[in-house]
C-alpha angles and dihedrals in degrees: 000000000000093000129099117226115237118272109285137203129206118260117234113250097214130074141079115290107232096006139071094034120157120225110280093016132070125220096267102047096272119123115261089218102133112107125211092256090053092053094044092054092043088054093046097042096037090081092052105080128171087253090072091061100039106021102044091081093067090053092049089050092051100044105020114211086339086080084088088070090047091054092044094052094044089045091052089051091052092047091053094045092047090051091054092046091047090054091057097038094050089054094045118010111198139157089242092058112172091004090060092045091049087050092059100032101042107015139278092280088063095050091046094048100046092039094056092042090053091049090049091051095053094042089057089046087059089063093044094051095042089052091048091049092048092052092055094045093048089055089057096040107021091172089076114071116244093240089056092055091049090051091047097053090046092052096046095049091043086056095051091050091048096051097059143313087253091062089051090049094048093051091048092047092060095038091051092043092057091049093049093047091047093052094045092050090046091052093046094048092044093048091052089052091048091057093046097255123132131318086034129056125218120008108270096209120187096316097111092045097052102023129074095054098332133273092307102033093164097043134260092292089067087072089069093042086053091051092057090053096048102033094087093051087073095058107116099051087106096055092092091064089058094043094048090073088068095055131086094245110028098167092057092046092053093048093052093047094049094046092051100046093092097060093039093058093040094051104037102035109023093032096051094041090051090056090052099048091042097050100040135035110260092231096054106126090224089062093057092048098046117341096190094049090046092056093048093048091049087058092049092244105170118241090008093157094049093046091052092045088058092048093046091047089052091049090048094050090045090053092048092046094049092038091058090046093049097045092049093049092050090049089049092052091047088052090050092054094046093251093113136031109301090236088070088067094060127098131208126231089279092059097249128122097251098176091049089050091050092049092052092046091050092055090044091052091050091049090047091054089052090051087066102033103035104016096150098040122026096019092045088051091052091049094049098042090053095039101094097041091104090064091046091051091051093047092051090049091055096047091044091053092055089061100033093054091061092045092050092046091050099045110023111006092164089069094061093100094144117049131193111239119251093000124224101007096057090048090054092047091051090050090051091051094050092047088050092053090047089051092048090054089060088052097043112084092216095050100038099086094045092051095045093051090044092053089047089052090047093051093049091051091045092051090051091048092051091047095051093042091058091049095045118099110256093220098072096041100079094046093048092052092046092053095052100037103035108123117253129254106251114235 
């Protein structure tokens, strides 16, 4: 890339993940520089992706008002998965999160596969978000080429991640804050309009929910089609479990994030979508194009398009910022466990994994170039082959939790401070629902290509993992797994 990463130092390979951290440094060599307010806003804003603002129109168009059921079912799925992940993360906070738990619960092949797939997903997201941000900025300043804007936002956010985890947290705090305020204001203004208060006119009642073909104008099957369109908007909820390992009190941070996920999804997703489908007919062309802008324009809110452009840009930058952080921390954890180059497991003087960041950025830059030079071929392949990773991650979390619960109860039951409800039956039910959604993607014409290519990518990574595992010396394996997966000392 023409740039030299900052001087690095090797991370010690001993210590308790999530416990025994000194002030200013976490247990694994990373800097414990995330404050409580950073983690709180990362947890809240993590569920508000750019997909909510720009992708929800497609879901509404597919399912009509029934998209509310799609969001509710997907939200329930995320709540259950987050509860399982929270159970494991509270017992053993680590930068590898579910990849490290899969490593211990299912085998090294599982941690390797899901870790690299997750890294691949977020590295592709870097290109998607950089391109989206550049499109908005070019609309404001057309004299600057779109590729230059994409390069600029990537460079700036790479810099913030390289300086320190605190600078990442500060940027994400304000990015997430703007998203949260925007959604809350939108819901309040929309609710007033629904009941006929200013800025609206007469109460709209239920006409748009039950008219225009009914609540399910495209039939019950559209609920599942809607789920396929919205499921990936929820990817990012798990980031707080990775970030918690770089905070002074990771167990408390995980507990708070898991306990608040229900109201966060109910308010930000279901609340805002309810406003849209209640105020406007679901088949209004403006809703498909940009549902939030359509609502604001219908209420004669001045500069509605510009306001939403600012909000969407903020959401895009937030996703890019957190995506780079997440990809680098997963690469760091893979390096610690011997499943990635050892240099990935080094940190610079600021306590951040500089090599892992540069590697993630490099892939993101390459993917961004493809988004301009080979948009309908190579870049589309990257998008489709990473598209179903969210479902794979959730499935691995569920299966890992089945095994990890027994391990924690046997070895360190006092660290089981967050418990999955109705274990193991609700875990089995969640697995069944995820498998059903995966199966439906194979059946659905719009989701089939994405699922097939994602499965191919997963099989390739799995084959590499199994191959390397057979060639790897057995002596170092047990110790590497123990270092990453050993439960944390509770403060």
